[in-house]
LOVO-266791 format. One record per residue (C-alpha): x, y, z; residue in three letters; residue number from 1. Coordinates in pm, whole numbers, always signed. Layout:
<sites>
     px     py     pz tiza padren
      X      Y      Z  ALA    NUM
...
</sites>
This chain:
<sites>
     px     py     pz tiza padren
     +0     +0     +0  ILE      1
   +272   +246    +97  LEU      2
   +486   +169   -209  GLU      3
   +197   +247   -443  GLY      4
   +106   +560   -248  ALA      5
   +466   +679   -277  GLN      6
   +470   +672   -659  ALA      7
   +573  +1019   -774  GLY      8
   +613  +1147   -416  LEU      9
   +893  +1147   -162  SER     10
   +918   +864    +89  TRP     11
   +922  +1120   +368  LEU     12
   +575  +1240   +263  THR     13
   +439   +886   +291  ILE     14
   +630   +788   +604  LEU     15
   +491  +1090   +788  LYS     16
   +145   +949   +712  ARG     17
   +222   +583   +781  ARG     18
     +6   +560  +1094  GLU     19
   -285   +726   +916  ALA     20
   -247   +469   +636  TYR     21
   -232   +188   +893  ARG     22
   -561   +302  +1044  GLN     23
   -729   +377   +712  ALA     24
   -632    +41   +559  PHE     25
   -724   -189   +850  ASP     26
   -371   -233   +981  ASN     27
   -257   -330   +627  PHE     28
   -459   -655   +646  ASP     29
   -463   -759   +280  PHE     30
   -766   -986   +325  GLU     31
   -972   -695   +461  LYS     32
   -842   -450   +199  VAL     33
   -928   -699    -77  ALA     34
  -1293   -685    +36  CYS     35
  -1325   -306    +15  TYR     36
  -1625   -189   -185  LYS     37
  -1692   +146   -355  ALA     38
  -1826   +295    -29  GLU     39
  -1497   +228   +150  LYS     40
  -1300   +378   -141  VAL     41
  -1517   +692   -112  GLU     42
  -1452   +700   +261  SER     43
  -1077   +681   +196  LEU     44
  -1107   +962    -57  MET     45
  -1228  +1181   +229  ASN     46
   -955  +1074   +474  ASP     47
   -725  +1375   +516  LYS     48
   -457  +1159   +678  GLY     49
   -367   +980   +355  ILE     50
   -290  +1081     -3  ILE     51
   -635  +1109   -157  ARG     52
   -560   +984   -505  ASN     53
   -840   +763   -638  ARG     54
   -614   +564   -871  ARG     55
   -373   +485   -588  LYS     56
   -650   +388   -347  ILE     57
   -820   +167   -606  GLU     58
   -480    +15   -690  ALA     59
   -430    -75   -323  ALA     60
   -761   -266   -324  VAL     61
   -682   -429   -658  ASN     62
   -333   -527   -544  ASN     63
   -468   -684   -224  ALA     64
   -693   -902   -439  ARG     65
   -403   -997   -667  LYS     66
   -189  -1066   -359  PHE     67
   -444  -1327   -251  ILE     68
   -417  -1485   -595  GLY     69
    -41  -1520   -557  ILE     70
    -78  -1667   -208  VAL     71
   -328  -1919   -346  ASP     72
   -104  -2019   -638  SER     73
   +241  -2004   -472  CYS     74
   +162  -2085   -110  GLY     75
   +287  -1745     +7  SER     76
   +376  -1406   -135  PHE     77
   +717  -1451    +26  ASP     78
   +790  -1761   -184  THR     79
   +682  -1582   -501  TYR     80
   +865  -1253   -447  ILE     81
  +1193  -1403   -322  TRP     82
  +1205  -1631   -627  SER     83
  +1323  -1326   -825  PHE     84
  +1649  -1332   -626  VAL     85
  +1667  -1712   -595  LYS     86
  +1568  -1680   -227  HIS     87
  +1899  -1510   -132  LYS     88
  +1982  -1147    -57  THR     89
  +2178   -982   -337  ILE     90
  +2500   -843   -188  GLN     91
  +2606   -532   -376  ASN     92
  +2930   -349   -299  ALA     93
  +2858    +19   -357  TRP     94
  +3120   +265   -238  LYS     95
  +2899   +574   -261  CYS     96
  +2529   +661   -286  GLN     97
  +2562   +775   -648  ASP     98
  +2640   +418   -757  GLU     99
  +2312   +275   -627  ILE    100
  +2063   +228   -910  PRO    101
  +1696   +317   -894  SER    102
  +1605     +0  -1083  GLU    103
  +1774   -317  -1207  THR    104
  +1709   -599  -1450  ASP    105
  +1556   -797  -1164  ILE    106
  +1325   -513  -1057  SER    107
  +1220   -472  -1421  ARG    108
  +1145   -846  -1442  GLU    109
   +950   -830  -1114  MET    110
   +754   -529  -1238  SER    111
   +666   -701  -1566  ARG    112
   +549  -1014  -1387  ASP    113
   +343   -826  -1128  LEU    114
   +180   -618  -1402  LYS    115
   +108   -935  -1599  LYS    116
    -67  -1065  -1287  LYS    117
   -277   -747  -1276  GLY    118
    -98   -540  -1012  PHE    119
    -99   -160  -1043  LYS    120
   +164   +101   -944  PHE    121
   +443   -157   -953  VAL    122
   +699     -3  -1185  GLY    123
  +1063   -111  -1171  PRO    124
  +1165   +175   -941  THR    125
   +891    +90   -691  ILE    126
   +989   -277   -714  CYS    127
  +1354   -192   -647  TYR    128
  +1260    +22   -347  ALA    129
  +1055   -275   -221  PHE    130
  +1355   -504   -271  MET    131
  +1572   -267    -67  GLN    132
  +1312   -226   +209  ALA    133
  +1256   -600   +248  THR    134
  +1620   -704   +246  GLY    135
  +1617   -871    -95  MET    136
  +1913   -652   -183  VAL    137
  +2186   -509    +41  ASN    138
  +2244   -161    -96  ASP    139
  +2424    -16   +204  HIS    140
  +2754   +143   +109  GLU    141
  +3049    -82   +193  THR    142
  +3172   +174   +449  GLY    143
  +2841   +167   +638  CYS    144
  +2836    -51   +951  PHE    145
  +2507   -203   +836  ARG    146
  +2664   -339   +517  TYR    147
  +2884   -596   +695  SER    148
  +2617   -665   +955  GLU    149
  +2364   -760   +685  ILE    150
  +2620   -945   +473  LYS    151
  +2738  -1152   +770  ASN    152
  +2381  -1223   +881  ASN    153
  +2291  -1346   +533  CYS    154
  +2601  -1567   +518  GLU    155
  +2512  -1717   +859  THR    156
  +2158  -1792   +739  GLU    157
  +2299  -1961   +426  GLN    158
  +2514  -2202   +630  THR    159
  +2243  -2305   +877  MET    160
</sites>
């Protein structure tokens, strides 16, 4: 929901409204969001705590329904989405922020597949931001203390 709402806006704008989104969208419960009818969409259009963009709100409902379809066909969204990275975190080795891409071949592939499945507001940049946020890719700069922490954690998980 937040990724789609962020399209064309800054993350800070959305993150400042995260709690309002949580309340408006039933604690991000995809099964509840998937059941929203036109009346609920209208109610959300009047909610001053969130970005009141009809296409984005309708996309959130649509995407919740498509999410259920993936869970039904793949067993979990986790299994489906992590298949794009072969179920392992991609370990990049960027030295500075300017090297970090806004999209990659994998995020473009993910975007194409999600769109083919009927998802909305899932362009390659949004998909890459999702990959970063969920730990599918380690894009911390090599000089950042988090880089080694994440890399070592992923290596430990691989050997277990």
